[in-house]
BAFI-3210 file (N, C-alpha, C; in Angstrom, 3 decimals, decimal comma, padded with zeros to 6 digits):
// residues 203
n [1|2|3|4|5|6|7|8|9|10|11|12|13|14|15|16|17|18|19|20|21|22|23|24|25|26|27|28|29|30|31|32|33|34|35|36|37|38|39|40|41|42|43|44|45|46|47|48|49|50|51|52|53|54|55|56|57|58|59|60|61|62|63|64|65|66|67|68|69|70|71|72|73|74|75|76|77|78|79|80|81|82|83|84|85|86|87|88|89|90|91|92|93|94|95|96|97|98|99|100|101|102|103|104|105|106|107|108|109|110|111|112|113|114|115|116|117|118|119|120|121|122|123|124|125|126|127|128|129|130|131|132|133|134|135|136|137|138|139|140|141|142|143|144|145|146|147|148|149|150|151|152|153|154|155|156|157|158|159|160|161|162|163|164|165|166|167|168|169|170|171|172|173|174|175|176|177|178|179|180|181|182|183|184|185|186|187|188|189|190|191|192|193|194|195|196|197|198|199|200|201|202|203]
n.u [-065,146|-063,068|-062,818|-061,071|-061,694|-059,793|-059,773|-060,149|-063,131|-066,541|-068,600|-072,269|-075,347|-078,558|-080,358|-079,414|-078,149|-078,197|-080,150|-081,695|-080,771|-080,327|-082,558|-084,089|-082,582|-083,180|-085,980|-085,685|-084,303|-085,806|-088,446|-090,493|-092,493|-091,614|-093,573|-093,058|-094,088|-094,642|-092,269|-090,085|-087,494|-084,427|-081,278|-079,238|-080,969|-084,129|-087,351|-090,207|-093,592|-094,954|-095,912|-096,761|-098,318|-096,379|-093,518|-090,720|-087,501|-084,412|-081,096|-077,750|-074,336|-071,018|-068,359|-066,437|-067,326|-067,627|-068,159|-067,486|-069,708|-072,952|-075,242|-077,414|-079,992|-082,614|-083,209|-082,179|-083,728|-085,563|-085,738|-086,521|-088,920|-092,375|-091,875|-093,378|-093,217|-092,923|-093,080|-090,282|-089,685|-088,379|-084,582|-081,762|-078,428|-075,888|-072,600|-070,940|-067,964|-066,684|-068,066|-067,575|-069,412|-071,663|-074,927|-078,300|-081,410|-084,641|-087,502|-090,530|-093,258|-096,100|-096,877|-099,235|-100,000|-099,368|-096,418|-096,098|-095,275|-097,231|-095,559|-092,277|-090,915|-091,744|-093,465|-095,337|-097,358|-098,434|-101,793|-101,979|-103,679|-103,898|-103,339|-101,628|-099,498|-098,967|-098,319|-096,070|-094,354|-093,961|-093,016|-090,331|-089,180|-089,078|-087,649|-085,297|-084,349|-082,672|-079,481|-077,283|-075,354|-073,374|-072,084|-074,754|-075,086|-074,659|-075,643|-073,625|-071,785|-070,292|-072,087|-070,548|-069,037|-067,430|-068,276|-070,982|-070,123|-068,896|-070,777|-072,761|-071,067|-070,538|-072,641|-073,503|-071,240|-068,865|-069,874|-070,793|-071,143|-070,959|-072,071|-073,857|-075,113|-075,759|-078,123|-080,179|-081,077|-083,179|-081,845|-081,978|-083,860|-086,603|-089,451|-090,434|-090,023|-092,178|-095,270|-098,986|-102,367|-102,190|-099,602|-096,662|-093,112|-090,672|-088,053]
n.v [022,988|021,426|018,669|016,174|014,106|011,625|012,057|011,605|009,870|011,240|011,604|011,122|011,855|012,768|012,553|013,738|016,027|019,603|019,732|021,724|023,839|022,300|021,002|023,537|024,293|021,954|022,659|025,378|024,293|022,337|023,361|023,441|022,881|021,653|019,800|020,044|018,747|016,456|014,850|012,397|011,214|009,941|008,239|009,050|009,982|012,275|012,598|013,174|014,850|016,724|020,105|019,634|017,016|015,006|013,074|013,862|013,152|013,450|013,057|012,300|011,639|010,703|012,750|010,992|008,716|009,497|008,253|006,017|004,198|003,756|006,709|007,705|006,209|006,143|007,502|006,129|003,663|004,472|003,280|000,600|-001,710|-002,928|-003,415|-002,583|-000,135|003,367|006,061|008,128|011,754|013,939|015,079|016,252|017,368|017,830|018,851|019,667|020,853|022,097|021,044|018,297|016,659|014,993|015,635|014,229|014,924|013,594|013,776|012,067|010,189|010,169|007,536|006,030|004,007|001,843|000,385|-003,098|-004,006|-002,456|-001,128|-000,891|-004,023|-007,147|-009,321|-011,364|-013,307|-012,018|-011,234|-011,581|-011,067|-013,234|-011,500|-009,364|-011,079|-012,229|-009,442|-008,932|-010,958|-010,874|-008,244|-008,925|-010,647|-009,223|-007,400|-008,944|-009,170|-007,276|-005,486|-004,082|-001,493|-001,370|-002,975|-003,987|-002,475|-003,299|-001,478|000,374|-001,108|-003,039|-005,801|-008,782|-011,826|-012,992|-011,724|-012,462|-015,086|-015,189|-014,258|-016,357|-018,789|-018,321|-018,675|-021,190|-022,769|-024,523|-024,386|-024,574|-021,669|-020,647|-018,466|-018,711|-017,245|-013,930|-011,276|-008,704|-006,911|-005,641|-003,021|-002,816|-004,715|-005,230|-006,051|-003,623|-001,709|-002,534|-002,209|-002,638|-002,465|-001,882|-002,596|-002,005|-001,434|000,014|002,699]
n.w [-212,846|-214,948|-216,823|-218,970|-221,531|-221,070|-218,324|-214,720|-213,785|-213,660|-211,227|-211,376|-210,690|-211,243|-209,009|-207,248|-207,713|-209,390|-212,227|-213,210|-215,231|-217,359|-218,454|-219,076|-221,236|-222,992|-223,294|-224,521|-227,064|-228,198|-228,103|-226,433|-223,586|-220,743|-218,251|-215,078|-212,617|-213,504|-213,621|-213,743|-211,729|-212,314|-211,618|-214,132|-215,621|-216,702|-217,036|-218,383|-219,121|-221,552|-223,028|-225,170|-225,174|-224,999|-224,374|-222,863|-222,447|-220,859|-220,832|-218,783|-219,367|-218,319|-219,776|-220,541|-221,646|-224,450|-227,680|-226,959|-227,041|-228,374|-228,534|-229,002|-228,549|-228,860|-231,061|-232,992|-232,724|-234,074|-236,978|-236,403|-237,303|-236,808|-233,911|-230,912|-229,834|-228,339|-230,880|-232,071|-232,197|-232,155|-231,257|-229,329|-228,377|-226,335|-225,110|-222,282|-221,293|-219,319|-217,126|-217,202|-218,616|-220,768|-222,758|-223,712|-224,833|-225,815|-227,433|-227,623|-228,442|-226,319|-223,681|-221,938|-220,701|-217,870|-216,229|-216,250|-213,463|-211,103|-209,267|-208,007|-207,900|-209,728|-208,234|-208,278|-210,373|-213,557|-214,712|-218,113|-221,168|-223,950|-226,340|-225,544|-225,104|-227,676|-229,158|-227,720|-228,612|-231,179|-231,515|-230,242|-232,070|-234,557|-233,711|-233,521|-236,160|-236,816|-237,315|-235,285|-234,683|-232,572|-229,599|-226,723|-223,739|-220,342|-217,322|-217,865|-219,020|-221,577|-223,155|-223,627|-224,370|-222,948|-220,353|-220,089|-219,930|-217,307|-215,591|-215,682|-215,029|-212,654|-210,748|-211,816|-211,999|-214,097|-217,441|-220,656|-222,269|-224,944|-227,305|-230,308|-232,282|-232,346|-231,448|-232,219|-229,161|-226,476|-224,311|-221,703|-220,491|-218,881|-216,352|-215,892|-218,027|-219,669|-220,669|-219,479|-219,984|-222,586|-225,098|-224,643|-225,603|-223,796|-223,195]
ca.u [-063,936|-062,424|-062,560|-060,946|-062,056|-059,014|-059,727|-060,873|-064,575|-067,230|-070,070|-073,368|-076,605|-079,042|-081,549|-078,756|-077,380|-078,778|-080,111|-082,520|-080,540|-080,754|-084,233|-084,517|-081,905|-083,947|-087,186|-085,547|-083,967|-086,761|-089,500|-091,459|-092,444|-091,696|-094,289|-092,053|-094,758|-094,823|-091,015|-089,499|-085,617|-083,691|-079,611|-078,843|-082,257|-085,138|-088,861|-091,450|-094,637|-094,459|-097,175|-097,389|-098,767|-095,733|-092,497|-089,035|-086,464|-082,970|-080,072|-076,725|-073,240|-069,443|-067,741|-065,280|-067,840|-068,300|-067,378|-067,198|-070,801|-074,142|-075,424|-078,709|-080,401|-084,232|-082,888|-081,429|-084,241|-086,524|-085,380|-087,199|-090,118|-092,762|-091,946|-094,268|-092,374|-093,373|-092,407|-089,525|-090,019|-086,808|-083,585|-080,957|-077,291|-074,441|-071,430|-070,553|-066,721|-066,660|-068,673|-067,309|-070,585|-072,532|-076,227|-078,869|-082,869|-085,499|-089,138|-091,247|-094,761|-096,451|-097,446|-099,947|-099,996|-098,489|-095,553|-096,312|-095,365|-097,244|-094,588|-091,323|-090,640|-092,762|-093,227|-096,633|-097,303|-099,623|-102,644|-102,018|-104,509|-103,171|-103,153|-100,476|-098,281|-098,803|-097,464|-094,960|-093,378|-094,057|-092,017|-089,007|-088,996|-088,873|-086,130|-083,811|-083,925|-081,721|-078,092|-077,253|-073,666|-072,841|-072,776|-075,475|-074,577|-075,485|-075,121|-072,738|-070,640|-070,553|-072,202|-069,577|-069,061|-066,801|-068,949|-071,775|-069,555|-068,678|-071,857|-073,391|-070,541|-070,459|-073,790|-073,993|-070,479|-068,411|-070,869|-070,340|-071,863|-070,909|-073,376|-073,449|-075,790|-075,647|-079,020|-080,307|-081,888|-083,678|-080,218|-082,761|-085,336|-087,076|-090,852|-090,640|-090,011|-092,968|-096,788|-100,248|-102,933|-101,771|-098,418|-095,413|-091,595|-090,032|-086,584]
ca.v [021,917|020,927|017,295|015,767|012,688|011,094|012,329|010,988|009,817|012,343|011,070|011,550|011,385|013,577|012,678|014,877|017,309|020,481|019,724|022,570|024,631|021,442|021,331|024,921|024,191|021,315|023,605|026,439|023,450|021,494|024,246|022,598|023,394|020,731|019,863|019,498|018,365|014,889|014,626|010,969|011,446|008,597|008,737|009,558|010,456|012,658|012,164|014,241|015,088|018,245|020,555|018,973|015,856|014,046|012,727|014,388|012,241|014,008|011,698|012,702|010,624|011,342|013,162|010,138|008,024|010,220|007,778|004,482|003,428|004,605|007,839|008,211|004,758|006,475|008,016|004,807|002,776|004,554|002,349|-000,483|-001,827|-004,071|-003,325|-001,940|001,127|004,822|006,959|009,660|012,891|014,914|015,262|017,338|016,564|018,771|018,544|020,540|020,375|022,699|019,788|017,005|015,920|015,057|015,636|014,169|014,722|013,217|013,769|010,798|009,868|009,708|006,606|006,624|002,771|001,792|-000,520|-004,228|-004,044|-001,149|-000,377|-001,954|-005,319|-007,901|-010,776|-012,353|-013,231|-010,609|-011,530|-010,827|-011,687|-013,788|-010,434|-009,005|-012,075|-011,932|-008,229|-009,017|-012,139|-010,186|-007,345|-009,460|-011,321|-008,275|-006,780|-010,023|-009,212|-005,795|-005,826|-002,750|-001,130|-001,346|-003,836|-003,808|-002,609|-003,348|-000,723|001,330|-002,075|-003,567|-007,010|-009,691|-013,319|-013,404|-010,885|-013,481|-016,564|-014,947|-014,030|-017,641|-019,424|-017,611|-018,972|-022,439|-023,462|-024,537|-024,422|-024,080|-020,676|-019,991|-017,899|-019,234|-016,170|-012,800|-010,356|-007,344|-006,718|-004,342|-003,122|-003,010|-005,294|-005,418|-005,465|-002,152|-001,347|-003,205|-001,752|-003,061|-003,351|-001,680|-003,306|-000,924|-001,472|001,476|002,953]
ca.w [-212,916|-216,406|-216,940|-220,336|-222,070|-220,448|-216,852|-213,669|-213,676|-213,173|-210,587|-212,050|-210,220|-211,205|-208,069|-205,922|-208,550|-210,226|-213,404|-213,608|-216,569|-218,856|-218,632|-219,597|-222,518|-223,688|-223,817|-225,917|-228,460|-228,700|-228,394|-225,583|-222,169|-219,584|-217,081|-213,744|-211,716|-213,867|-213,846|-212,734|-211,749|-212,014|-211,597|-214,954|-216,725|-216,232|-218,026|-217,913|-219,911|-222,420|-223,367|-226,949|-224,828|-225,732|-223,561|-222,896|-221,835|-220,687|-220,024|-219,057|-219,127|-217,993|-220,972|-221,015|-222,262|-225,677|-228,733|-226,666|-227,198|-228,666|-227,541|-229,827|-229,035|-229,253|-232,268|-233,928|-232,878|-235,394|-238,056|-236,321|-237,596|-236,164|-232,692|-230,227|-229,060|-228,893|-232,062|-231,801|-232,799|-232,185|-230,195|-229,070|-227,162|-225,965|-224,557|-221,255|-221,009|-217,935|-216,052|-217,785|-219,080|-221,979|-222,039|-224,600|-224,750|-227,038|-227,294|-228,271|-228,158|-224,816|-223,601|-221,058|-220,139|-216,519|-216,270|-215,643|-212,079|-210,859|-208,537|-207,558|-208,274|-209,994|-207,164|-208,676|-212,279|-214,073|-215,755|-219,236|-222,214|-225,000|-227,260|-224,872|-225,390|-229,096|-229,566|-227,149|-229,179|-232,454|-231,329|-229,792|-233,387|-235,369|-233,142|-233,785|-237,404|-236,927|-236,625|-234,748|-235,294|-231,521|-228,587|-225,979|-222,774|-218,939|-216,322|-219,014|-219,307|-222,622|-223,220|-223,953|-224,640|-221,833|-219,341|-219,869|-219,367|-215,943|-214,703|-215,589|-214,511|-211,093|-210,224|-212,384|-212,275|-215,201|-218,246|-222,134|-222,228|-226,079|-228,073|-231,510|-233,142|-231,627|-232,570|-231,650|-228,062|-225,430|-223,483|-220,626|-221,019|-217,607|-216,485|-215,512|-219,122|-220,066|-220,263|-220,052|-220,752|-223,912|-224,811|-225,200|-224,859|-223,450|-223,114]
c.u [-063,645|-061,960|-062,193|-061,627|-061,030|-058,971|-060,356|-062,472|-065,132|-068,563|-071,306|-074,705|-077,580|-080,277|-081,167|-077,959|-078,284|-078,858|-081,324|-082,420|-080,635|-081,821|-084,610|-083,567|-082,787|-085,296|-086,623|-085,268|-085,136|-087,943|-090,461|-091,469|-092,545|-092,476|-093,325|-092,716|-094,749|-093,704|-090,490|-088,153|-085,240|-081,866|-079,028|-079,753|-083,214|-086,056|-089,857|-092,494|-094,414|-096,031|-097,794|-098,162|-097,917|-094,559|-091,149|-088,372|-085,127|-082,205|-078,569|-075,690|-071,864|-069,192|-066,821|-065,728|-067,872|-067,327|-067,289|-068,306|-072,052|-074,904|-076,967|-079,726|-081,953|-084,218|-082,861|-082,854|-085,747|-086,765|-086,588|-088,665|-091,007|-092,544|-092,477|-093,816|-093,125|-092,623|-091,714|-089,623|-088,889|-085,858|-082,781|-079,678|-076,459|-073,587|-070,940|-069,154|-066,479|-067,012|-068,392|-068,403|-071,072|-074,142|-077,010|-080,501|-083,221|-086,741|-089,437|-092,721|-095,004|-097,136|-098,102|-100,359|-099,176|-097,567|-096,358|-096,412|-095,834|-096,483|-093,426|-091,005|-091,942|-092,483|-094,410|-096,820|-098,579|-100,618|-102,504|-102,481|-103,355|-102,665|-101,830|-099,191|-097,801|-098,027|-096,094|-093,665|-093,048|-092,833|-090,505|-088,718|-088,638|-087,560|-084,784|-083,724|-082,920|-080,741|-077,330|-075,605|-072,866|-073,391|-074,000|-074,512|-075,758|-075,159|-073,766|-071,390|-071,007|-071,035|-071,409|-069,714|-068,371|-067,330|-070,165|-071,539|-069,238|-069,918|-072,663|-072,751|-070,223|-071,180|-073,791|-072,554|-069,784|-069,340|-070,090|-071,551|-071,724|-072,311|-072,926|-074,350|-076,099|-077,179|-079,124|-081,231|-082,234|-082,476|-080,687|-083,825|-085,854|-088,327|-091,035|-090,735|-091,007|-094,508|-097,870|-101,187|-102,540|-100,111|-097,409|-094,134|-091,085|-088,623|-085,740]
c.v [021,316|019,287|016,640|014,452|011,602|010,962|011,453|010,723|010,609|011,484|011,721|011,118|012,537|013,836|013,812|016,220|018,042|020,157|020,888|023,358|023,450|021,162|022,191|024,833|023,400|022,147|024,539|025,431|022,701|022,349|023,786|023,142|022,079|020,435|019,369|018,773|016,723|014,237|013,633|011,237|010,567|009,147|009,520|009,960|011,350|012,610|012,919|014,634|016,589|018,739|020,178|017,747|014,822|014,053|013,163|013,656|012,707|012,945|012,325|011,249|011,401|011,812|012,002|009,162|008,208|009,218|006,349|003,739|004,066|005,478|008,072|007,079|005,185|006,673|006,429|003,860|003,014|004,019|001,292|-000,594|-003,046|-004,360|-002,197|-001,000|002,539|005,481|007,804|010,553|013,708|014,495|016,007|016,934|017,620|018,513|019,619|020,290|020,880|021,781|018,672|016,284|016,115|014,944|015,269|014,290|014,208|013,358|012,688|010,861|009,539|008,699|006,789|005,159|002,752|000,433|-001,732|-004,313|-002,498|-000,014|-001,208|-003,432|-006,197|-009,117|-011,644|-012,337|-012,229|-011,768|-010,949|-011,167|-012,191|-012,630|-009,719|-009,855|-012,004|-011,082|-008,448|-009,893|-011,159|-009,245|-007,657|-010,192|-010,353|-007,567|-007,775|-009,953|-007,999|-006,339|-004,486|-002,536|-001,278|-002,335|-003,174|-002,996|-002,811|-002,602|-000,143|000,181|-002,797|-005,624|-008,108|-010,927|-013,479|-012,751|-012,048|-014,937|-016,309|-015,078|-015,604|-018,670|-019,491|-018,219|-020,616|-023,493|-023,564|-025,073|-024,069|-023,059|-019,998|-019,810|-018,119|-017,792|-014,992|-011,969|-009,299|-007,330|-005,552|-004,185|-003,166|-003,614|-006,211|-005,429|-003,910|-001,370|-001,736|-002,806|-002,734|-002,220|-003,134|-001,896|-002,403|-001,721|-000,273|001,266|002,179]
c.w [-214,330|-216,051|-218,581|-220,284|-221,197|-218,624|-216,258|-214,148|-213,070|-212,685|-210,956|-211,143|-209,946|-209,924|-206,776|-206,547|-209,363|-211,368|-214,284|-215,172|-217,867|-219,019|-219,528|-221,218|-223,277|-224,350|-224,774|-227,146|-228,969|-228,759|-227,773|-224,342|-221,475|-218,202|-215,985|-212,773|-212,201|-213,652|-212,941|-213,315|-211,334|-211,625|-212,631|-216,016|-215,784|-217,126|-217,584|-219,507|-220,617|-222,437|-224,824|-226,351|-225,267|-224,717|-223,840|-222,015|-221,780|-219,953|-219,998|-218,562|-218,518|-219,588|-221,561|-221,510|-224,181|-226,763|-228,675|-226,567|-228,035|-227,864|-228,114|-229,862|-229,498|-230,401|-233,170|-233,885|-233,866|-236,544|-237,617|-236,442|-237,250|-234,569|-231,984|-229,250|-229,287|-230,058|-231,040|-232,729|-232,989|-231,144|-229,916|-228,236|-227,576|-225,357|-223,164|-220,772|-219,675|-216,786|-216,324|-217,923|-220,176|-221,819|-223,714|-224,345|-226,133|-226,702|-228,204|-227,861|-226,713|-224,801|-221,890|-220,038|-219,054|-216,964|-215,899|-214,327|-211,761|-210,253|-207,931|-208,050|-208,254|-209,200|-207,504|-210,274|-212,659|-214,803|-217,044|-220,185|-223,276|-226,305|-226,883|-225,695|-227,067|-229,837|-228,967|-227,769|-230,323|-232,481|-231,010|-231,308|-234,461|-234,800|-233,252|-235,268|-237,841|-236,628|-236,168|-234,673|-234,076|-230,689|-227,551|-224,623|-221,510|-218,016|-216,908|-219,605|-220,692|-222,185|-223,828|-223,650|-222,829|-220,244|-218,952|-219,584|-217,547|-214,882|-214,974|-214,951|-212,936|-210,442|-210,355|-212,008|-213,914|-216,197|-219,645|-222,310|-224,007|-226,432|-229,670|-232,361|-231,967|-232,513|-231,486|-230,418|-227,488|-224,623|-222,052|-220,402|-219,396|-217,472|-216,324|-217,036|-220,179|-219,663|-220,626|-219,452|-222,152|-224,119|-225,466|-224,804|-224,698|-222,796|-223,942]
res [m|n|t|s|v|a|g|p|a|v|t|v|d|l|r|h|q|p|h|a|h|a|i|e|r|v|e|r|c|l|g|v|v|v|d|r|e|s|a|v|v|k|r|r|s|v|g|a|r|s|d|r|n|t|w|v|r|l|e|v|q|p|q|e|l|l|g|t|r|g|w|n|g|v|q|a|a|e|v|l|r|g|v|a|k|p|a|w|h|q|g|v|s|w|l|d|r|d|a|g|l|m|w|r|a|d|e|t|e|l|v|t|a|a|p|v|p|a|a|g|v|l|r|h|a|s|e|l|p|e|s|w|w|e|t|f|n|a|s|l|d|a|l|a|t|y|r|p|a|h|p|a|t|r|h|t|a|f|l|t|q|q|r|i|t|n|l|i|t|r|v|f|g|d|l|d|t|t|i|d|e|w|t|a|v|h|g|d|f|a|w|q|n|l|t|a|p|e|r|w|l|l|d]
***
């Protein structure tokens, strides 16, 4: 199937679509062997350990999104200082025009600490030490000093003043939601992307 940039949306769900060919290409390009047994498969990404004791994350997006948003977030985040995040080592990206898909893989430092919610949703307050919160706050303060080149996205849609206003007023009614200052943020800031007892910001 040929899909142009202006064509119809391509459905992407790696939980149900074959992607072994993409993992094999990543192994050749990055010079790693991916541990299939450790793979975590999500809708648009696959992450797994490598034989170098690193983490390799493969991501896919419809080709039509090419050039509309940041695509190399892990690489771009390497300029951040003072943020508790895994170090980036290398990456590779390519375009599969026949399938209408663009792929990217990044090799990063391996984090063995578990997400704050051991599984699923955090339903009870976690017992996190003061040192955890100190690192957490310092990371957010450091992140806020950077000025990214593109807006953040949530579920692939840009975060704009209008979108934030719509989300808030839908629940709380007519309020002044004007944002006076925009700063850099984590585009998917959830408990699942925070680890303990070691403090890491993931993804």
